[in-house]
C-alpha positions in Angstrom: 65.2 99.3 28.8 63.6 100.8 25.7 60.1 101.4 24.5 60.1 98.3 22.3 60.9 96.1 25.2 58.2 97.8 27.3 55.5 97.1 24.7 56.5 93.4 24.6 56.3 93.2 28.4 52.9 94.8 28.4 51.6 92.5 25.7 52.7 89.5 27.7 51.0 90.8 30.8 47.8 91.4 28.9 47.8 87.8 27.6 47.6 86.6 31.1 44.3 88.3 32.0 41.6 86.1 33.3 37.8 86.4 32.5 36.2 84.6 35.4 32.8 85.3 36.9 33.1 86.1 40.6 29.6 85.2 41.6 26.9 82.5 41.0 24.2 85.2 40.9 23.4 85.4 37.1 22.4 89.0 37.0 25.4 90.1 39.0 27.6 87.8 37.0 26.4 89.3 33.7 27.1 92.8 35.0 30.5 91.7 36.3 31.2 90.1 32.9 30.2 93.3 31.1 32.5 95.3 33.5 35.3 92.9 32.9 34.9 93.2 29.1 35.0 97.0 29.4 38.1 96.7 31.5 39.8 94.5 28.9 38.8 96.9 26.1 40.2 99.9 28.1 43.4 97.9 28.9 44.0 97.1 25.2 43.1 100.7 24.2 45.7 101.9 26.7 48.3 99.6 25.3 47.7 100.9 21.8 47.8 104.5 23.0 51.0 103.8 24.8 52.6 102.3 21.7 51.6 105.4 19.7 53.3 107.7 22.3 49.8 108.9 23.6 51.1 108.5 27.1 48.5 110.6 28.9 45.6 109.0 27.1 47.0 105.6 28.0 47.2 106.5 31.6 43.6 107.7 31.6 42.5 104.4 30.0 44.4 102.4 32.6 43.2 104.4 35.5 39.6 103.7 34.4 40.5 100.0 34.0 41.9 100.1 37.5 38.7 101.6 38.9 36.6 98.9 37.2 38.7 96.1 38.5 38.5 97.5 42.0 34.7 97.9 41.8 34.2 94.3 40.8 36.9 93.2 43.3 39.0 91.5 40.6 42.3 91.5 42.4 44.1 89.6 39.7 43.1 92.1 37.0 43.9 95.0 39.4 47.4 93.6 39.9 48.1 93.4 36.2 47.0 97.0 35.6 49.1 98.2 38.5 52.1 96.4 36.9 51.5 98.1 33.5 51.2 101.5 35.2 54.5 100.8 37.1 56.2 99.9 33.8 54.9 103.0 32.0 56.0 105.4 34.8 59.4 103.7 34.8 59.7 104.4 31.1 58.9 108.1 31.7 61.7 108.2 34.3 59.2 108.9 37.1 60.6 106.3 39.4 58.9 107.3 42.6 55.5 106.9 41.0 56.6 103.6 39.5 57.6 102.3 42.9 54.2 103.2 44.3 52.4 101.1 41.6 54.8 98.2 42.0 54.4 98.2 45.8 50.6 97.9 45.3 51.2 95.1 42.7 53.5 93.3 45.2 50.9 93.4 47.9 48.2 91.9 45.6 50.6 89.2 44.4 51.4 88.2 48.0 47.7 88.2 48.9 46.9 85.9 45.9 50.0 83.8 46.5 51.2 84.5 42.9 54.8 83.7 43.4 55.8 84.7 39.8 53.9 88.0 40.0 55.6 88.6 43.4 59.1 87.9 42.0 58.4 90.2 39.0 57.2 93.0 41.2 60.2 92.6 43.5 62.5 92.7 40.5 60.9 95.8 39.2 61.1 97.5 42.6 64.8 96.7 42.6 65.3 98.4 39.2 63.5 101.5 40.3 65.4 101.8 43.5 68.7 101.5 41.6 67.7 104.4 39.4 66.7 106.4 42.5 70.1 105.7 43.9 68.8 103.8 46.9 71.0 100.8 46.4 70.5 99.0 49.7 66.8 98.9 49.1 67.3 97.6 45.6 69.5 94.8 46.9 66.9 93.7 49.4 64.3 93.4 46.7 66.6 91.7 44.3 67.6 89.1 46.9 64.0 88.2 47.5 63.3 88.0 43.8 66.3 85.6 43.3 65.0 83.3 46.0 61.6 83.0 44.4 63.0 82.5 40.9 65.1 79.7 42.3 62.1 78.2 44.0 60.3 78.3 40.6 63.3 76.9 38.9 63.2 79.9 36.6 66.9 80.0 35.7 66.6 82.8 33.1 65.0 85.3 35.4 67.3 84.2 38.2 70.2 85.1 36.0 68.7 88.5 35.2 68.0 89.2 38.9 71.6 88.1 39.9 72.9 90.5 37.2 70.8 93.3 38.7 72.4 92.6 42.1 75.7 93.1 40.3 74.5 96.5 39.0 73.4 97.6 42.5 76.7 96.6 44.1 78.6 98.3 41.3 76.7 101.6 41.9 77.6 101.3 45.6 81.2 101.1 44.7 81.4 97.5 46.0 83.1 96.2 42.9 84.2 92.8 44.0 80.7 91.9 45.0 79.5 93.3 41.6 82.0 91.1 39.8 80.9 88.0 41.8 77.3 88.5 40.9 78.0 89.2 37.2 80.1 86.0 37.1 77.2 84.1 38.7 75.0 85.6 36.0 77.5 84.4 33.3 77.5 80.9 34.7 73.7 80.6 34.7 73.3 82.1 31.2 75.9 79.7 29.8 74.3 76.7 31.6 70.9 77.4 30.1 72.4 78.6 26.7 70.8 82.0 27.1 73.1 83.9 24.7 71.4 87.2 25.1 71.7 87.0 28.8 75.3 86.0 28.5 75.9 89.2 26.5 74.3 91.3 29.2 76.5 89.5 31.8 79.6 90.2 29.8 78.5 93.8 29.3 77.9 94.2 33.0 81.4 92.9 33.8 82.7 95.4 31.2 81.1 98.3 33.0 82.5 97.1 36.4 86.0 96.9 35.0 85.5 100.3 33.4 84.5 101.7 36.8 87.7 100.2 38.2 89.7 102.0 35.6 90.7 98.7 33.9 89.6 100.0 30.5 91.4 97.4 28.3 89.8 94.6 30.3 86.4 96.3 30.0 86.9 96.5 26.2 87.6 92.8 26.0 84.2 92.1 27.7 82.4 94.6 25.5 83.8 93.0 22.4 82.5 89.6 23.6 79.1 91.2 24.2 79.2 92.6 20.7 80.1 89.2 19.1 77.1 87.6 20.8 74.7 90.4 19.7 76.0 90.0 16.1 75.6 86.3 16.2 71.9 86.7 17.0 71.4 89.8 14.9 70.4 91.6 18.0 70.6 95.2 16.8 69.7 96.8 20.1 72.5 94.7 21.8 75.0 95.7 19.1 74.1 99.4 19.6 74.5 99.0 23.4 77.9 97.3 22.9 79.2 99.9 20.5 78.1 102.7 22.9 79.9 101.0 25.8 83.0 100.6 23.6 82.8 104.3 22.8 82.6 105.2 26.5 85.6 103.0 27.3 87.7 104.6 24.6 86.6 108.0 25.8 87.8 107.0 29.3 91.2 106.2 27.7 91.1 109.7 26.1 91.0 108.1 22.7 88.2 110.2 21.4 88.7 109.5 17.7 88.3 105.8 18.3 85.3 106.6 20.6 83.7 108.6 17.7 84.0 105.5 15.4 82.1 103.3 17.9 79.5 106.0 18.6 78.9 106.4 14.8 78.3 102.6 14.5 75.8 102.7 17.4 74.1 105.7 15.9 73.6 104.0 12.5 72.0 101.0 14.2 69.7 103.0 16.4 68.5 105.0 13.4 67.9 101.8 11.4 65.8 100.3 14.1 64.1 103.7 14.9 65.2 103.6 18.6 64.9 107.3 19.0 65.7 107.5 22.7 69.1 105.6 22.2 69.7 107.6 19.0 69.4 110.8 21.1 71.7 109.4 23.8 74.3 108.4 21.2 74.2 111.9 19.6 74.9 113.3 23.0 77.9 111.0 23.4 79.2 112.2 20.0 78.8 115.8 21.1 80.8 115.2 24.2 83.6 113.3 22.2 83.9 116.1 19.7 83.9 118.7 22.5 86.9 116.9 24.0 88.6 116.8 20.6 88.2 120.6 20.5 85.9 120.4 17.5 83.3 122.6 18.9 81.2 123.2 15.8 80.7 119.5 15.3 79.9 119.1 19.0 77.2 121.8 18.7 75.7 120.1 15.6 75.4 116.7 17.5 73.9 118.3 20.6 71.4 120.2 18.4 70.4 117.0 16.7 70.0 115.4 20.1 67.8 118.3 21.1 65.6 117.9 18.0 65.0 114.2 18.9 64.2 115.1 22.5 61.5 117.5 21.2 60.2 114.9 18.8 59.7 112.2 21.4 58.9 114.6 24.2 61.8 113.3 26.3 62.6 116.0 28.9 65.5 114.1 30.3 67.3 114.0 26.9 66.3 117.6 26.3 68.1 118.5 29.5 71.2 116.7 28.5 71.2 118.4 25.1 70.8 121.9 26.3 73.3 121.2 29.1 75.8 119.9 26.4 75.2 123.0 24.3 75.8 125.2 27.3 79.2 123.5 28.0 80.3 123.9 24.4 79.4 127.6 24.3 81.2 128.0 27.7 84.3 126.4 26.1 83.9 128.9 23.2 83.7 131.7 25.8 80.4 132.7 24.3 78.9 133.2 27.7 75.9 135.1 26.5 74.8 131.9 24.7 76.0 129.4 27.4 74.0 131.0 30.2 70.5 130.6 28.6 71.2 127.0 27.8 72.3 126.3 31.4 69.2 128.1 32.6 67.0 125.8 30.4 68.8 122.8 31.8 68.3 124.1 35.3 64.5 124.5 34.7 64.3 121.0 33.4 66.2 119.4 36.3 64.0 121.3 38.8 60.8 120.1 36.9 62.0 116.5 36.9 63.1 116.6 40.5 66.7 115.8 39.5 68.5 117.3 42.4 71.9 116.0 41.3 71.3 117.6 37.8 70.3 120.8 39.5 73.5 120.9 41.5 75.5 120.2 38.3 74.0 123.1 36.4 74.5 125.5 39.3 78.1 124.4 39.4 78.4 125.3 35.7 76.9 128.7 36.3 79.4 129.2 39.1 82.2 128.5 36.7 80.9 131.0 34.2 80.4 133.8 36.7 83.9 133.2 38.0 85.3 133.5 34.4 83.3 136.7 34.0 85.0 138.1 37.2 81.7 138.2 39.0 82.8 136.5 42.2 79.7 137.2 44.4 77.4 135.6 41.9 79.8 132.8 41.5 79.8 132.2 45.2 76.0 132.2 45.2 75.8 129.6 42.4 78.5 127.4 44.0 76.8 127.6 47.4 73.5 126.5 46.0 75.3 123.6 44.2 77.1 122.5 47.4 74.0 122.7 49.5 72.0 120.5 47.0 74.9 118.0 47.1 74.8 117.9 50.9 71.0 117.7 51.2 71.0 114.7 48.8 73.9 113.0 50.7 71.8 112.7 53.9 69.4 110.3 52.0 72.3 108.4 50.4 71.2 109.4 46.9 74.2 108.4 44.8 74.9 108.9 41.1 73.8 106.1 38.9 73.7 107.6 35.4 76.8 107.7 33.2 76.2 111.4 32.1 76.3 112.5 35.8 79.6 110.9 36.5 81.5 113.8 35.0 79.7 116.1 37.5 80.8 113.8 40.4 84.4 114.3 39.2 84.0 118.0 39.4 82.2 118.3 42.7 85.3 118.4 44.9 86.7 121.1 42.5 83.5 123.1 43.2 84.1 123.1 46.9 87.8 124.2 46.4 86.7 127.1 44.1 84.1 128.2 46.5 86.4 128.2 49.5 89.0 130.2 47.5 86.4 132.8 46.5 85.1 133.1 50.1 88.6 133.5 51.6 89.3 136.3 49.0 86.3 138.1 50.4 87.3 137.6 54.1 84.3 135.2 54.7 86.5 132.7 56.7 83.8 130.8 58.6 81.9 130.0 55.5 85.2 128.9 53.9 86.0 126.7 56.8 82.5 125.1 56.5 83.1 124.5 52.8 86.5 122.9 53.5 85.0 120.6 56.1 82.3 119.6 53.6 85.0 119.1 51.1 86.4 116.3 53.3 83.0 114.6 53.3 82.6 115.0 49.5 86.1 113.5 48.9 85.0 110.5 51.1 81.8 110.2 49.1 83.6 110.2 45.8 85.9 107.5 47.1 83.8 105.2 49.3 80.2 105.9 47.9 78.8 105.3 51.4 79.0 108.6 53.1 75.5 109.6 54.4 76.4 112.7 56.3 74.2 114.0 59.0 71.9 116.9 60.0 75.0 119.2 60.2 76.3 118.4 56.7 72.7 118.5 55.2 72.5 122.2 56.2 75.4 122.9 53.8 76.7 126.5 53.8 74.3 129.2 55.0 72.8 131.5 52.4 72.9 135.1 53.4 69.6 137.0 53.1 70.6 138.9 50.0 71.8 135.6 48.4 68.4 134.0 49.0 66.7 136.8 47.1 69.1 136.8 44.1 69.3 133.0 44.2 65.7 132.6 43.3 66.3 134.8 40.2 69.3 132.8 38.8 67.1 130.7 36.4 65.9 133.9 34.7 68.9 136.1 35.0 69.9 137.8 31.7 73.6 137.8 30.7 73.6 141.5 30.1 72.3 142.2 33.7 74.7 139.9 35.5 77.5 142.5 36.1 75.1 145.0 37.7 73.4 142.3 39.8 76.9 141.0 41.0 77.7 144.6 42.2 74.3 145.0 43.9 74.7 141.7 45.7 78.3 142.5 46.8 77.1 145.9 48.2 74.3 144.2 50.1 76.6 141.7 51.6 79.0 144.4 52.7 76.2 145.9 54.8 76.1 142.7 56.9 78.3 142.7 60.0 81.3 140.3 59.7 80.4 138.9 63.1 77.1 137.6 61.6 78.8 136.3 58.4 81.4 134.5 60.5 79.0 133.2 63.1 80.2 129.9 64.5 77.9 126.9 64.6 76.9 125.8 68.1 78.4 122.3 67.8 81.8 123.8 66.8 81.8 125.6 70.2 82.0 122.2 71.9 85.7 122.0 71.0 87.6 122.0 74.3 89.7 125.0 75.4 93.3 124.7 74.4 92.3 122.7 71.3 92.5 124.2 67.8 91.5 123.1 64.3 94.0 123.5 61.5 92.7 123.2 57.9 95.2 123.8 55.1 93.9 124.2 51.6 96.2 123.6 48.7 95.4 125.8 45.7 97.3 126.0 42.4 99.0 129.3 43.3 99.0 129.4 47.1 98.5 127.6 50.4 95.7 128.8 52.6 95.7 128.0 56.3 92.5 128.3 58.4 92.9 128.2 62.2 90.0 127.9 64.5 90.1 128.1 68.3 87.1 128.2 70.7 85.5 131.6 71.5 87.1 133.4 68.6 86.3 133.6 64.8 88.5 131.5 62.5 91.5 133.2 60.9 93.1 132.5 57.6 96.8 132.9 56.6 97.9 133.0 53.0 101.3 131.4 52.1 102.6 132.2 48.6 103.8 128.8 47.2 102.6 127.0 44.1 101.0 123.6 44.4 103.8 122.1 42.3 106.5 123.6 44.6 104.6 122.4 47.7 104.2 118.9 46.4 108.0 118.7 45.7 108.7 119.8 49.3 106.3 117.2 50.6 108.0 114.5 48.6 111.4 115.5 49.8 110.2 115.6 53.4 108.6 112.2 53.1 111.8 110.8 51.5 113.9 112.0 54.5 111.5 110.6 57.0 111.5 107.2 55.3 115.3 106.9 55.4 116.6 106.2 58.9 120.2 106.6 57.8 119.7 110.1 56.4 121.6 113.0 58.1 119.8 116.0 56.5 116.2 115.0 57.3 115.7 118.1 59.4 116.2 120.5 56.5 112.9 119.9 54.7 111.2 119.6 58.2 112.3 123.1 58.9 111.1 124.5 55.6 107.7 122.9 56.0 107.5 124.1 59.6 108.0 127.7 58.3 105.2 127.2 55.8 102.6 125.4 57.9 103.2 126.4 61.5 105.2 129.7 61.6 102.3 131.8 60.2 100.0 130.6 63.0 102.6 130.2 65.8 101.8 133.5 67.6 98.1 132.6 67.6 98.8 129.1 69.0 100.7 130.7 71.8 98.1 133.3 72.4 95.2 130.8 72.8 97.5 128.4 74.9 97.0 125.6 72.5 97.9 122.1 73.6 96.1 120.0 71.0 96.0 120.4 67.2 93.2 118.7 65.4 94.6 118.6 61.9 92.6 118.1 58.7 95.3 117.7 56.0 94.7 118.3 52.4 95.8 116.3 49.4 99.4 114.9 49.6 99.7 116.4 53.1 97.9 113.3 54.2 101.0 111.2 53.5 103.3 113.1 55.9 103.0 113.6 59.6 103.2 117.2 60.9 104.4 115.7 64.2 107.9 115.7 62.6 107.9 119.4 61.6 111.0 121.0 63.2 111.4 124.6 64.4 115.2 124.3 64.7 115.1 123.2 68.3 112.0 121.0 68.9 109.8 118.7 66.9 106.2 119.8 66.7 105.1 116.7 68.7 107.2 117.9 71.6 105.0 121.0 71.8 101.6 119.8 70.9 99.4 116.8 70.9 98.2 116.1 67.4 95.3 114.1 66.0 94.2 114.0 62.3 90.6 115.0 61.9 88.2 113.5 59.4 85.8 116.4 59.4 84.5 118.4 62.4 80.9 118.1 61.1 81.2 114.3 61.5 82.9 114.5 64.9 81.6 114.3 68.4 83.6 116.7 70.7 81.6 116.0 73.8 83.6 114.6 76.7 84.0 110.8 76.5 83.9 108.6 79.7 87.2 107.0 80.4 87.2 103.2 80.7 89.8 100.7 81.7 91.7 99.2 78.7 90.3 95.8 77.7 92.4 94.8 74.7 91.8 92.3 71.9 95.1 91.9 70.0 96.0 89.9 66.9 99.5 89.1 65.5 100.3 88.1 61.9 103.5 86.4 62.9 105.7 84.4 60.5 109.4 84.0 60.2 111.9 86.8 59.4 112.9 86.8 55.7 110.1 84.4 54.7 106.9 85.0 52.9 103.5 84.3 54.4 100.4 84.7 52.2 102.5 86.8 49.9 103.6 89.1 52.7 106.8 89.3 54.7 106.8 87.5 58.0 106.5 89.7 61.1 108.0 87.7 64.0 108.2 90.8 66.3 104.4 91.0 66.2 104.2 87.9 68.4 106.4 89.6 71.0 104.4 92.8 70.6 101.0 91.3 71.5 102.7 89.1 74.2 103.9 92.3 75.9 100.3 93.7 75.8 99.1 90.4 77.4 101.7 90.7 80.1 100.8 94.3 80.9 97.0 94.1 80.8 95.5 91.0 82.6 92.1 91.1 80.9 93.5 91.2 77.3 93.0 88.5 74.7 95.6 87.7 72.1 95.2 85.7 68.9 98.3 84.8 66.9 99.2 83.2 63.5 96.4 80.9 62.3 94.2 81.7 65.3 94.2 85.3 64.2 91.4 85.0 61.7 88.8 87.5 60.6 86.0 85.4 62.0 87.8 85.0 65.4 88.4 88.7 65.8 84.8 89.6 64.7 83.3 87.2 67.2 85.0 88.9 70.1 84.3 92.6 69.4 81.6 93.1 72.0 83.9 92.2 74.9 86.7 94.7 74.3 87.3 98.4 73.9 90.7 98.4 72.2 91.4 96.4 69.1 95.1 96.0 68.3 96.0 94.5 64.9 99.7 93.8 64.6 99.5 92.8 60.9 100.1 94.0 57.4 97.7 96.6 56.1 98.0 98.7 53.0 96.1 101.9 52.0 96.7 102.5 48.3 95.6 105.0 45.8 92.7 104.1 43.5 89.6 102.4 44.6 88.8 101.1 48.2 89.3 97.5 47.0 93.0 98.3 46.6 93.4 98.8 50.4 93.1 96.0 52.9 94.1 94.5 56.3 95.4 90.9 56.3 95.0 88.5 59.1 97.3 85.8 60.4 95.5 83.0 58.6 95.5 84.9 55.3 92.0 86.3 55.6 91.6 89.9 54.3 89.2 92.7 55.0 88.9 95.4 52.3 88.8 99.1 53.2 85.2 99.4 52.1 84.1 96.5 54.3 85.4 97.9 57.6 82.2 100.0 58.0 80.2 96.8 58.1 81.9 95.9 61.5 79.6 96.5 64.4 82.0 97.9 67.1 80.2 100.5 69.2 82.1 99.4 72.3 85.5 99.9 70.6 87.2 103.2 71.6 90.4 102.7 69.7 91.7 100.6 66.8 95.5 100.3 66.4 97.2 99.1 63.2 100.8 98.8 64.0 102.3 97.6 60.7 100.4 99.4 58.0 101.6 101.7 55.2 100.2 104.2 52.8 101.0 105.5 49.3 102.6 102.3 48.1 103.9 102.7 44.6 102.8 106.3 44.0 101.2 109.1 46.0 97.7 110.2 45.2 95.6 112.7 47.1 95.7 110.6 50.3 91.9 110.1 50.4 92.5 106.4 51.2 94.0 107.6 54.5 91.0 109.7 55.2 88.8 106.8 54.1 90.3 104.5 56.7 89.6 107.0 59.5 86.0 107.4 58.3 85.3 103.7 57.9 86.5 103.1 61.5 84.4 105.9 62.8 81.4 104.8 60.8 81.7 101.3 62.3 81.5 102.8 65.8 85.1 103.2 67.0 86.0 106.6 68.5 89.5 106.8 67.1 92.3 104.9 65.5 96.1 104.8 65.3 97.8 103.8 62.1 101.2 104.2 60.5 102.0 106.0 57.3 104.8 103.6 56.5 105.9 100.2 57.9 108.5 100.8 60.6 110.9 97.9 61.3 109.8 95.3 63.9 112.1 96.6 66.6 111.1 100.2 66.2 107.4 99.4 66.2 107.8 97.2 69.3 109.6 100.0 71.1 106.9 102.6 70.2 104.1 100.2 71.2 105.7 99.3 74.5 106.0 103.0 75.3 102.4 103.7 74.2 100.9 100.9 76.4 103.1 101.9 79.3 101.6 105.4 79.1 98.1 104.0 78.6 98.4 102.0 81.9 98.7 105.3 83.7 95.0 105.9 83.0 92.7 108.8 82.3 94.8 110.3 79.5 93.4 111.2 76.0 94.7 109.0 73.2 96.4 111.9 71.4 98.4 112.6 74.6 99.3 108.9 75.1 100.7 108.8 71.6 102.5 112.1 72.1 104.2 110.8 75.3 105.2 107.6 73.6 106.7 109.5 70.6 108.6 111.9 72.8 110.1 108.9 74.7 111.5 107.5 71.4 112.8 111.0 70.5 114.8 110.9 73.7 116.0 107.3 73.2 119.5 106.6 71.7 118.3 104.1 69.1 115.0 105.4 67.8 115.3 109.2 67.8 115.1 109.4 64.0 111.5 110.4 62.9 111.4 107.3 60.8 110.7 105.3 63.9 108.2 107.5 65.8 106.5 109.9 63.4 105.0 107.2 61.2 102.3 106.7 63.8 99.4 109.1 63.8 96.0 109.3 65.6 92.9 109.8 63.5 89.5 110.8 65.1 89.1 113.6 67.5 91.7 112.0 69.9 90.3 113.8 72.9 
């Protein structure tokens, strides 16, 4: 939305003002009429002031107008002024204030039964909540607006509101829903021949496909949007389309092509004197030239962007400009220039209440201090950045602006850098907390729905000396930073390590004989952090490069996936020596029985159960459960209940395809065996095994067994799914919508991960989180699809052990796996190690 559009909207609102007397008393009526005339004069005066960028004067005029309307009890006039104030604060980026005015406007519209006014207020509230990152609230308002626009047969505004629903779902990372709504918007706009709306729908689809990484498809939609804008000589629309094309080509790393599109957008915005969009486009050009390594040109464009920001008094654009200048000077290693620009950016983000922006700038300062070999200051800046991120997460404040997305991409890197610096200083407990929060951040980057809790919101504790210096960071001079880094380091050295490594109370709830194992893969080494109750965490450094480790992991996985291989133990021994041997003595000392394992990156694709010490597999010595994050886990003792199983089987015939998937005839025998063993179980097979049928029976069972195809793939959550016997699917990002508080365990007996290529395994982590968020205590899944007979053997052993009762899930799975190791036909780890528990498993 731009200023020109706002002025048109305000003019339309003013044209609707009524001049009715509210009383039959002539004297009072005359006074009321005079007041109303004065209100109208002030209202028009405010509009003229607003058009001339005299924003504060406009607000004063409108506040006086509002007071008059309230005095004469003109609710209709009051509603219209509130609407204008809401729009004006929206244009200033003060979305919370805008919401307040639109809420008041909504109340009056409902009181007066003004259905159109009500719909417009709901639509405006939705827009503000999108920009505040509160997408669920936005969706609720938009849905109400759509209903009213349909009731009024207002197809044009219905299309707009449907498109806004698409935007909200896109920002939540629910891309299929976003596509559905934008396609509905497209249908409506084409039916009513609203070409401008059609262009917006095409542009919206382009943005969704860009978010999905399908850049060529996005470009096709942007080109269609551009063609429509040209057809109607809609210069603003053309500028928008050129900018979107530039962003898409930047995503493709084709920065020269991006520059061409940005230049065309810039020319248009200058022609129509759209200064705000001109500034934004100059910033995009600065970023593109920075990525091309043409730093002087990048500086020139950011300086022009800054000049426009000053001219139009736009603090948001000013922040982007000084932040961009800081990044370029950082690239040039001119830190003495970069730091002041970052500090100006920091001051602006604090002033605007932009917490995400504040975290981004602190991260940038952390990078600079690390480059300057000032690790203690770097730790402080990184800590503040992480803590802001975690405090925001508790309120589900997601990123919605394109310029912030680059920060989101670097947040996980911030956590890794911070953990590495803390470990180098022996601050292991703080590092463990950071690694745990890293898991949560990776989930947020992937799923966009990770709210966190009171534990995560606390972030990483700032030490007392850090609190003092932290308040000085916005004013710290470059020439003083080295001395302040030394002072801070000396002050921290005076603090007892017992205090620095103090263990949070909730972490003390971990049962005796249970340990946490957190590996951290860094470019030049592997760090292992081991925590056991009643003792501080310890870290062990293993010298191996990330590249070497990933090659080992790939070899290990290849051996596990080939049941005919003879040398599968070789890489299992090598990885045992890297991951377990350094901590083996401590495991023995604390009498560990259970390992809660929080794997990092590609380690998520391989089971540590199949690490080999030369005589025994690790699963023969320890119960193992993959941990999502200890800060999201409940380690309090869980009541044991009798198994009450709901099981579904995909079925089909061997060698035949069913809904594009291979038939799984053994799944029918698998669930029949469950039914034979547990009298109160319910089984659904083939066509009866539908999503609706399963969901209708959740409340009556505590174990959900899905013997069906499931894939957890790299990329976005929409790439991962579970398929049902009738062809229904549930996507990974939909699992958390299940309401399953009574389910203790979900078992997926035919799933696989890392299909095609291996990523960082966050989809595996994501499955565990979604299950836990829905209400289940833990899950069992497989890292690859074991053949029917092997799966059936493992599951028979698992349920045989489960019948014995009162045994933790991790131990039940351990016993089942050990029984296969001792069997003649299934002793190869291909058959038994694919299955892993996720959750606390206790």
